[in-house]
N, C-alpha and C positions, 0 to 999 in steps of 0.2 A: 663609721667606726665599728658597726656590727660586722661589716664585711672584713675589715682588718682583723677584728678579734677572731672571726671564724677561720680565716687563713692562718693566723698565728697559732691558735689552739690545735687546729688540724695538723699543721706542720710539726709542732712539738710532740703531739701524740704519736704520729707515725714515725718520727725520728727515734723516739724511745723504743717503739716496738721493733724497728729494724735493727737498732743498735744492740739489742739483747738477743737477736737471732743468731744462733750458732752458725747456720749456713752463711748468712750475710757477713758475719764477722770473719769467718775463714776466707770467704770470697774476697773481701775487701783488704785483707792483710796478706794472706799467703799467695793468692793468685797474682796480684801486681808485683810482689817481690820476686816471684819466679821469673816473670818476663823481664823485669828490670835486671835481674842477674844475668840473663842471657844477653841483654843489650850491653851491659857493662863489659862482659867477657869479649863480645865482638868488637866494641869500640875501643877497648883497652889495647888492642893490637895496633891502633893507629898512633902515629907519632905527631899528629897535628895537635897543637895546644888548644885547650878549651873544648875538645870534642867530648870528653867525659862529662863536663858540665852541661853541654848541650843534651847529651843522652840522659843525664840525671834529671833535668827539668822535664824532658818529654816523658820519661818513664814514670815520673811522679804524677803528672797531670793526666796521663791516659787512663788511670784508674777511674776518674770521674766519668769519662766517656764509656768505659766498660760497664760500670754498674747501671747506667741509664739504659743503654741499648739492650742489655741482657734481661733486665727486670721490668722496665717500663713497658716493653712490648707485650708482656703478659699480664699487665696490671689489672685490666678489667676481667680477664679470665680468672685471675686469682680471687677477685672480689666475688665473682659468681660462685666459685667453688666454696668460698667461706659463707655463702648465703647472705651477703651484705649488699649485693649489687642492687637488688630491688629497693632496699632502704635508701641507698644513695640516690637512686633515680627519683624516688618518691619524695625526697626532701624538698622543701620550698626553695632551697638555694640552687643557683645555677650550677649545672653539672661541671662546668669548667672550673669553678671555684672549689669544687670538691677534689678534683683530680690534680690540679696544679700543686697544692701543698704536698701531696703524696710524692709526686715526681721530684719536687724540690728537696724533700727529705732524703730520697734516694740519692740524688746528686750530692747532697751535703755529706752523706756517708762516704763519698769518694774522698773527702778530706782525710779520712783515716788512712787510706792508701797513699795519699800524697805525703803525709807526715812519716808513715812507716817506711816508704820507699826512700825518702831523703835520709832518714836515720840509718837504714840498711846500707845505703851508698857510703855514708860517712864511716860507719863502724867496720864494715867488711872490706870496702875498696878504698877507703881513705879519700873519697870524693867530697869536697866541700863546695857547696853552691853559694857563691857570694851574692848578696842582695844589696845592690847599691842604693835602691830606693824602696825601703820597707813598706811605706804607706802605699805607694803605687803598686807594689807587689801584692799586697793584701787585697786592694781594691780590684786588681785584675783577676785574682783568684775568685773573689766573691761574685763578680760579674760573670765570669765564666761558668761558675756553678749554676747561677740563675738562668743563664741562656741555655745551657745544656739541659736544664730541667724543663724549659719550655719546649725544646726539641723532643725530649722524652714524652711530654704531654701529647704532642702531635702524633708521635709514634704509637703511643698507647691507644689512641683513638683510630688511627689510620689502619692498623692491622687487626682490629678487634674481630673482624669477621673471618679471620683465619684460625682454624683450630690449632695450628702449630705456630702461633705468633711468637712464642718464645724462641723457636728455632730461627725465625726471621731476625730477631734481635741478635742472636749469636752470629748470624750471617753478616750483619752490618758492623760487628765489633772490629774485626781485623782490617777491612778496607778503611775504616775510620782512622785507624792508627797511621795509615799511610797518607790518606787524603788530608788529614788535619795537621800533618807535619810534626807529629810527636817525636818520631825517631829518625825520619828521613827528610831532608830538605826538599821543599816543593820544587826547587829549581832543577832537580834531577829528573822530573817527570815532563812529559810533553806539555806544550803550552795549553792545550785544551783541558787538561786536568785541573788547572787553576780555576776555571769557571765553576767546577764542582766544589773544589776546596773552599773557595771564598763564599760559597753559599751555605757553609756549615759554620755555626758559631764557634766551635772549638778552635778552628783555624785562627780566627782573630784573637781569641782568648790566649792561645799559645804564644802568638806573636807579642801580645801585650805583656805576658808574664816574662818572656825572655828579655824584652826591651827594658822592663823595670828592673830586672835582675842585673842588667848590664849598665844601668844608669842612664838609659835613653828614655825619650818621652813615649809613654805607652798610650796616651789618652785617645788618639785617633783610633787605635785598635780597640780600646775599651768601648768607645762609642759605637763602633761598627759591630762589635760583638753583641752589645746590648740591643741595637736596632735589628740585627738579623734574628736574634732570639725572640724579640717582640713580634716580628712578622710570623714566626712559627707559632707563637702563642695565639695570635689572632686567627690564623688559619685553623689551628686546633680547636679553638672555641667555636668557630662556625661549623666545622666538621662534626664536632660532638653533638651539636643541636640537630644536625641533619641525620646523624645515626640514631639519635633518640626518637626523632619523629618517625623514621622508618620502622624502628622497633615497635613503637606504639601502634602504627598503622597496620602492621602485619602480625601483631601479637607475638613477637619474637624477642622478648626482653633478654633472653640468654645471649643475644647478639652474636650468635655463631651460625 
């Protein structure tokens, strides 16, 4: 119960801090709407029915991926700049339990971009996204948020020794839009790309969201999204302990 309370309080605290940030607010509303507008203008030239709904769902969900890749990659550097990294490491709680709520709060903020993008599509372009199975739709979104947060947790630990970790996060943002099938069907890519795509939780999450919106069964995709995310979480937890042991051994807690 103490662990659950720690995770819940840390998640709520960081969610409130991120939500009132002007930079994060603009990033989560203006930035996704800009790319969604470009996608709607491009797909709007197609005569194929349902293509705008396909683009609308993809554009709405890709904001969750964007916020995690661009901000989680520099998470530990930001804590070091704020002077709180030493306190987090010295706390009796396992380091992984400190970081996961932060990346989960970041991914949850992506829900702002999801809602704003869907509203933008409806108000400006007249695109209405039908949701045949609301409960499955919500579950698919929540599982996707959690799984992407675990991927962000691994990313925050894996790139911590790079001074330009934030740039690496930006580098991963745009390939993820393609590899996860947000705006481009995976069938258009070579077969070997699918091996990379299905190793990423957002791919399964996107399939589950689209399936639930169309009234199909999303549960296999939901389970796979959760399992892949948990694998990233376990790897991130093991790697975080390795990084901390190395930092203590070499007296380099700055982790750079």
